[in-house]
N, C-alpha and C positions, 0 to 999 in steps of 0.2 A: 136634560136627562133626568128621569125620575130617580128617587133614592132607593128603588128596588135593588139596583146593582151596586149601591154605594154604602151599604151598612155592614157592620162587623160585630158579632157577638161571640161570646165564648162557645165552644163546641158543645159543652154539656147543657147549656141553656136550650140548644136546638134539638136535643135527643129525646126520644121516647123509647119505650121498651120494644125490642125486636119481637117479643111475643105477641104484640098487637098487630104485627104485619103477618097475616096468615100465609101459610105455605102455598096455598092454591090461589091466593089473590082474591079474597072476598071483597065485597063492595066497600069502598072507603067511607070514612065518616062524613057527615054533612059538611058542605063548604059554607063557613060562616063569613068568609071574606067578602069584600065589596065586589070583587071581580068574579063573575060566574061564567063557566064555559058556555059557549053558544049552543043552542039546541039545534040538532041537525036530524032531519027525518031520514029513514033508511033509503029513500029514493033521491035525496038531495045530494048534490056534489059538495065536497068539502073544499074550503079555501086553504091550500097547503103552501108552505114556504120552506125553503132549504137554507140551512146554515151550514155552509160547506157544500159547494156545487161541483167540484172537480173530483177526480179519483173515485173513491168509494161513494162520495156524495152524489155523483152523477147517477150511479146505480140506484141509490136510495130514493132520490127524488123522481127518477123515471119509473120506479115502481108505483108512484102515485100519479102517473100521467093521465089516468082516466078521471081524476078529480080536477079541480081548478088550481093549477099551479100559478100562484099570484105573484111570487117574489123569489128571487135567488140572492143569496148573500155569499160573498167570497172575498178573500183578500188578494187573490191572484187570478185575474180574469183571463190570462193566457192559459193557465191550467184548466180553467172552467169554461173555455170558449165553446166546447161542444154542448154544454148545458144551455148557453145562450142561443146557440144555433138551433137546438131541438125544442127549446121553449122560448121562442122569441117574444111572446107577449108578457112574460114575467118581468116585473120591475127588478132593477138591479141595485144592490147595496153592497158596501164594503165594510159595514159595521152592523152587526146583528142588533145592537142596542137601539140604533136609529130605526131599523126596520120594524122591530117589535113595537116601538112606541108610535110610529107613524101609521102603520097599517093595522088599524083596529079590526078589520074584517078577517084577519088570519084566524083560522080555526085550529090548525095543527102545524107542527114544525118537525122536519127531520134535521138531526144534528149529527154531522159526519165530519168532524174536525179532528185534529190531534187531541189526545186525551186531556191535556191540561185545560182545554176550553169547554169540554163537555158540561161540567157542572155549572160554571157561570152562565152559559147560554141556556141550559135546561131550567135552571132555577128561575131566571128572569121570565122565560116563556111561561112556565107553570104559574108563577105569581100573577101573570097577566091573563090566566085562564086558558092557555093554549095546551092542547094535547101534544105530547112529544114522543118521538121515536129517536132514541139516542144510541149511537154505535157502541159496541163493546170496546174496552171495559166501560161500564156505565160512568165511572168517575176516575179521577187521578189519585184520590186519597181515600182513606177509610172514612174520615169525617164527612166528606162530600157524599159518600154513598148513603149514609144514614140521613143526611140532610135532604137529599132528593127523594128518598122513600117517604119521609115524613111530610115533605111539601106536596108530593103527589096525593097523599091521603088527605091533607088539609084542603087542597084545592079541588079534589074530586075530579081530576082529569084522567084521561085514558093514556096509559104509558106503555112503552115497549123498549126493551134493550135489544140491540141488533145481534143477538146470538141466535142465528136463524135455525140452528139445529134443535132449538127448543120447540119449534113447530113441527119437527119431523116425527115420523112414526117410530124411528129407531130408538130415541131416548125414552119414549113411552114403553116400548117393548122391553128395554132394559129394566125399567122400574117394575113392570108386571112380572118379569122373571124373578127378580129379587124378592118382591113382596109375596109371590106365590111359593117361595121356599126352594127355588130351583138349585141353589147352592148352599142353603142353610144360612145360619147367622154369619154375617160378614165381619171379619176382624182386621182386614188389611186390604188396602187398595193402592194401585200404582198407576200414575198418569204421566205421559211423556210427550214431548214435542221435539221436532228437528230445528226449531228456532234457536238462535237468531239467523235470519236470512238477510240482514242489513249490515252495513259496515259500521265500524267504530265502537261496537259494544266491547267493553273492557278497557277503553281508552281513558287514561287518568287525567287528561288535560283538555281544556277548551280548545276549539279550533281557531286558527288565525282568521282575522277579519277579511272578508271579501266584499266586493261591490255588490250591493243588493240588485238583483235583476230588475229590469224595467217592468213595471206593472205589479210588482209584489209590494204590498203594504206591510213591511216587516214589523212595524210597531203594533199593528193590529193582529198580525200572526202571533206575536209573542203574547198578546193579551195579558192574562194574569201572571205570566211567568216573569222571573227577573230579567232585566234588560241584559242583552249581550249582542255584540255585532253579528251580522249575518254571515253564515257560511253554508255552502250547499250540503255539508254533512248534516245539517239540522233539518233543512226543508228543501224539497217537498216530501222526501221519502224516508230518510233515516232517523227521523226524530224519535222513533220508538226506543232507540238505544240510550237516550239521554234522560237522566233523572228528572230534569225540569219539565220535560214535555210528555214522556211516555211511561210505559210500565214494563219495558223489556219483554222477554219471552213469556213470562208469567202473565203480564198484563195483556199481551197480544192474544194468547191462545187458551188460557185456562177457562175463560168464559164459554169457550166451545167444548174443549176436550174434557174438562172436569164436570161439566153440566150433568151428564148421566149419573156420575158418582154422587154429586151433591144432592140431586133429586132423589135417586133411588135409596140412598142411605139416610135421608131426612136430616141432613146436617144442619139445616136451618133451625131445627128444634133444640140444638145444643145450648145449654145454659152458659157454657164457657168452653174454651179450647186453647191449646198451646201450639206454637209453631217454633221450629228450630232449624238451623242450618245443619245438614248432614255433611255436605261438601260443597265447596265453591272455588272457582278460580277467577281472579281478576277483579275482586271487589275494590272499588275506589269511590271518590266523591263526585264524579261527573257522569259516569255511565253505569249501566247494569253489568254484572259479571258475565264473563264469557260462558261459564258453566255453573249450574247450580243444582243441588239436590236438597230439597227441604222436606220436613216431616210435620204434618198436622196431626195432633192427637185430640180426639173427640171423646167425651164421656158417653155413657149409655143414653139412648133416646127412646123413651117408651119401652117396647119389647126388643129393641135393637141393642146389641152389646157395644162396649167401647170399641173404637176403630181407629187405626192409624192410616193416614192417607199420605202417600209420598208423591212428590212432584219432581220431575227430571227435565232439565232443558240444557241446550248447548252442545258443543262438539269441539273436539281438538282437530285442527288441520295439520296433517303431516307435511313434510317438505314437498312431497309429491302432489299436494293438493287434495289428497284423499281425506275424507272426514271420518273420524271415529266418534260416534254419537254416545252421549251420556244416557244410559238405558237401565231399567231395572233388571235384576237377575231373573232369569227364566224360572218360573215356578216349577217345583218338583212335579214330575209326571207329565209334563208337556214336552214332546220330542223337539229336537233342534230344527227340524224341517217344517214345523207348523207355525203359521204366522199369528202373532198376537197383535191386536189392534189393526192399524194400517201398516204394520211393519216398521221400518226405520223412520217413517214420517211422524205420525201422531197416533195416539190410542190410549187405552186404559184396560186394566183387568182388576177384578175383585176376587179375593180369595175367601171363600166361605168354609164352614166346617165340613161341608159335604161336596164341594166342587169349586170350579173356577169359571168365571164369566168374563169374556172380553168383548170389546166393541171398538169402532173406529172414531174418528175425529168428532162427528156429530151424533154419535150413538148408533150409527149404522152397522149392519152385519153383526148384530148381537148373537153370540154363540157360546156354548159351553166348550171347555177345553179339557182334555185333548179332543181332536176333531171327531173321534169315534163316538164321543158322548152325544153327538147330534143325530146319530143314525136313527135312534128310536125316540128322540125327544119331540114332544108336542108342545108348541107354544101355548101359554095360558090364554083364555079368552080375554079380549080387550076389556079393560076396566077404566081406562083414562080416555076421555073424548079425543078423537083425532081432529086435526086442523085441516079444513078443506084444502086440497092440493098442496098441503104442507107449506103453504105460502105465508111467510112471516109478516111481510109488509101488509098484505091483504087482511090478515088476522087483526092487525092494529086498526086499519081503516074501517073494517066491518064492525069492530068492537066499538069504535067511536059512534058509529051510526046506531048501533044497537043499545048503547049506554051500558055496556058491560066491560069488565076488564079483559085485556088481551092476555096471552098465555105467559109471556115473560115480562109482565108488568113489574113496577118497581117494588111492590110488596115481596116479590120473589127476587128480582134482579138486584135490589138494594142490598139485602143481606148476603147474597151470593158474591157481589162485587166487593163488599166489605171484607169477606173472608179472603178473596183473592188478593186484595191490596194490603191486608194485614200480613199475608205471606211476603209481600214485597217489602214491608217494613223490616222484616227479619233478613231478607236478602240484602237489603241496603246496609243494615247495621251489623249483621253477624251475630246479633243477640238472640237468645231464646226469650220469647214474649208470651204473656198469658192474657187472653182477651176475655173480658166479661161481656157475654153476648146479650145480657139483659140490660145492664146499665149503659153499655156502649163505651166502656173505658178499658184502657190497658191496666192490668193489675200490677201492683208492687213496683211502680215507677214514680219518681217525684212529681212529674207534671203530665198526668194521663191525657189531658186535652191536647197539649201542644204536640205530642208525639204522633198523633194521628192526623194532624192538619198541617198547614204550611202558610207562609206569608203570601199575600196577594198584592200585586202592583196597584198603586192608587188608581182608582177609576174602574177597577175590575173586581172589587171585593165581593164576597158573599159571606153570609153569617155562619161560618164554621171555622 
């Protein structure tokens, strides 16, 4: 195995300023490495491989079925059996490291694994010159997010995070409404989700060991995570609850629901910001809390004033099984019968000096509130290019062939995920933390590099 996946350096040595990663994803710096991405003509088919072929991975690789799907990698072939049935000519691997080293002809890779494997797999693939599509959240830690953004720029590969709403017309419409002054300067935003929808979130202890199912390579499923015995509460579904594997409710949904707010309010341009816990229930050292409310505070960006962004997740289950969701207070002037966002499921609203704007999970149904504000409202003319068919995977594939960056490339998705996972540092610790968005360090703590990274199991290390 090459030493691409076996090196480790301090996080600060791997960072460059976020300011060099433009908001719209401008062309990356020249690739001076020995590995150069293969040239593909617009009419030529790409050789695509999947890392993670079952569950969400099946949908991601089938979105590439009109290309040449040359390989499938998974650690559980029972779960991935439909992929092998539908793509019978693809070679099969149970270790992405072997696949990437052996199949030099691979042009591009989809990565649809639990969160803790995203960065190790994407880093190795990019260092070998492969274009990558990585499911949200892009990474498991803050340090990994900056590492992947910098590596994508270094290697000049085409990248995409799997927050499909970023290819939608809705998120663009939200931006155009805010930028045209529909609600005036925005000073407050609220974002919520009905997650978690998996078991064991809030559990303070590991699960009891169980027999590993036949066909599951548990050691490779764990990958970079600390060793623990198998239990069905970890895999295949409920890993999002556990600190070692997932990102809880914030990691699962913020890259969707918070995207229109992050984009429209140009939060990537912040030089620094703070995050603090407003309320939480069930914080522990094994899983994410049952309920969380956190507050991000951003300074002025250009002509935009300082803004506070609140995140709400979780619910209380009464004895009857009825759920009481953690939600923002209804803004003044919006009647009780009018729906904000997608209702109790997911959504956001922004409060400006002259109005309120709300939208759903992916930025859809952007509208002013209260409802009567829309009677005479005319949407601004489009200023942001639309994605054909609002197709996120095709945007990535077409961008590879055209040699241009796709819409949620890592110059955008890296800083966005960095912000999301910085919020999770606060959720996990209960501390108020201050992030230097230029240097990429936590301010006013003894060891700013360690707090944003983690330990990696031997054989799965990456340089952060």
